[in-house]
C-alpha positions as CSV (number, residue, x, y, z in Angstrom):
1,M,134.5,57.4,93.7
2,S,131.3,56.7,95.6
3,D,128.3,58.9,96.1
4,T,128.2,59.9,99.7
5,R,125.0,62.0,99.6
6,P,122.1,60.7,101.8
7,K,119.5,58.7,100.0
8,T,116.0,60.1,100.0
9,N,112.5,59.2,98.7
10,S,111.3,62.8,98.8
11,V,109.4,64.2,95.8
12,L,109.5,67.8,94.6
13,S,106.3,68.9,92.9
14,M,106.5,72.3,91.2
15,L,103.3,74.2,92.1
16,L,104.0,77.7,90.7
17,S,106.9,79.6,89.1
18,Q,107.1,83.4,88.7
19,T,109.8,86.0,88.3
20,P,108.7,88.9,90.5
21,S,110.5,92.1,91.0
22,I,111.9,92.3,94.5
23,P,113.4,95.7,95.6
24,D,116.4,95.9,97.8
25,G,115.3,96.4,101.4
26,A,112.1,94.4,101.0
27,H,111.0,92.2,103.8
28,V,109.1,88.9,103.7
29,M,106.2,87.7,105.9
30,T,104.6,84.3,106.0
31,A,101.1,83.8,107.5
32,T,98.2,81.5,107.5
33,I,94.7,82.9,106.8
34,E,91.6,81.1,107.9
35,L,88.2,82.0,106.5
36,P,84.9,80.9,108.2
37,P,82.2,79.3,106.1
38,G,81.0,81.8,103.4
39,D,83.3,84.6,104.6
40,A,83.8,87.4,102.0
41,G,87.4,87.9,103.1
42,T,89.3,91.2,103.1
43,P,87.6,94.1,101.3
44,P,89.3,95.3,98.1
45,H,92.9,96.2,98.7
46,R,96.4,96.1,97.3
47,H,99.7,94.7,98.5
48,S,102.9,96.7,98.2
49,G,104.8,93.6,96.8
50,P,104.1,90.2,95.3
51,V,102.1,87.6,97.3
52,F,102.5,83.8,96.9
53,G,100.0,81.4,98.4
54,Y,98.9,77.8,98.8
55,M,95.5,76.5,99.7
56,L,95.8,74.1,102.6
57,E,92.1,73.2,102.7
58,G,88.8,74.4,101.4
59,E,88.2,76.7,98.4
60,M,88.7,80.4,97.8
61,I,87.2,82.7,95.2
62,F,90.1,84.8,94.0
63,E,89.9,88.0,91.9
64,L,92.6,90.4,90.8
65,E,92.1,93.6,88.8
66,G,91.9,92.8,85.0
67,E,91.3,89.1,85.6
68,P,88.0,87.1,85.9
69,E,87.4,85.6,89.4
70,Y,88.2,81.9,89.7
71,V,88.2,79.3,92.4
72,I,91.4,78.0,94.0
73,K,91.0,74.6,95.6
74,A,93.0,72.8,98.3
75,G,96.4,71.8,97.0
76,E,96.6,74.6,94.4
77,A,99.0,77.6,94.4
78,F,98.3,81.2,93.5
79,W,100.1,84.5,93.3
80,E,99.5,88.2,92.7
81,P,102.0,90.8,91.6
82,G,101.2,93.4,94.2
83,G,101.9,97.1,93.5
84,D,99.1,99.0,91.8
85,V,96.9,95.9,91.1
86,I,93.7,95.8,93.1
87,H,92.9,92.5,94.9
88,Y,89.1,92.4,94.8
89,Q,88.4,89.3,96.7
90,A,89.8,86.2,98.5
91,A,86.5,84.8,99.8
92,N,85.6,81.4,101.2
93,N,83.7,79.6,98.4
94,L,82.3,77.1,100.8
95,A,79.1,77.8,102.9
96,D,79.6,74.9,105.2
97,S,83.3,74.7,106.1
98,W,86.4,76.7,106.8
99,S,89.0,77.5,104.2
100,R,92.7,77.9,105.1
101,F,95.7,79.1,103.1
102,V,99.3,80.1,103.7
103,V,100.8,83.2,102.1
104,V,104.3,84.5,101.6
105,M,104.1,88.3,101.2
106,I,107.0,90.5,100.0
107,C,106.6,93.9,101.4
108,A,108.1,96.9,99.5
109,P,110.5,99.0,101.7
110,G,108.9,101.7,103.7
111,Q,105.3,100.7,102.6
112,E,102.5,98.9,104.3
113,M,101.9,95.3,103.3
114,L,98.2,95.9,102.7
115,T,96.2,99.1,102.0
116,F,92.5,99.3,101.5
117,V,91.0,100.8,98.3
118,T,88.5,103.5,98.7
119,D,85.0,103.4,97.1
120,E,86.0,106.4,95.0
121,E,89.0,104.6,93.5
122,L,87.0,101.5,92.9
123,A,84.5,103.6,90.9
124,A,87.3,105.4,89.0
125,R,88.8,102.0,88.0
126,A,85.6,100.1,87.4
127,D,86.6,99.7,83.7
128,R,89.6,97.6,84.8
129,R,87.5,95.0,86.6
130,A,86.7,91.9,84.6
131,P,83.0,91.2,83.9
132,R,81.3,89.7,86.9
133,P,79.5,86.3,86.8
134,A,75.7,86.6,86.5
135,G,74.0,87.5,89.7
136,K,77.1,89.0,91.4
């Protein structure tokens, strides 16, 4: 018996593997986000469901509640669990060029994909934020 499958030279490179909780009735959105040089990105917010992303070009400073900020570079994947976790920053780390990334966002049924966090809530949850680098 011969193998009739088409021949391919494609390569699969695993970038990220997670096991998120996805409720029945959730919907999925895919988008690209472009940040101008030095842009601070979206103010602190949360997503109703998990978000998966991939840096297409540039660099992004990424910070979630309870984790130290870190830089994601072109070719790297990232994710956040969504729900109650505050997403503090997704800022362009480059002062002289644009940064672009693609995200796949899973939206919980009946909820907005993104909600901003109030100054009062940020103050009340300040103990959950990882220590900031010196000078920030």
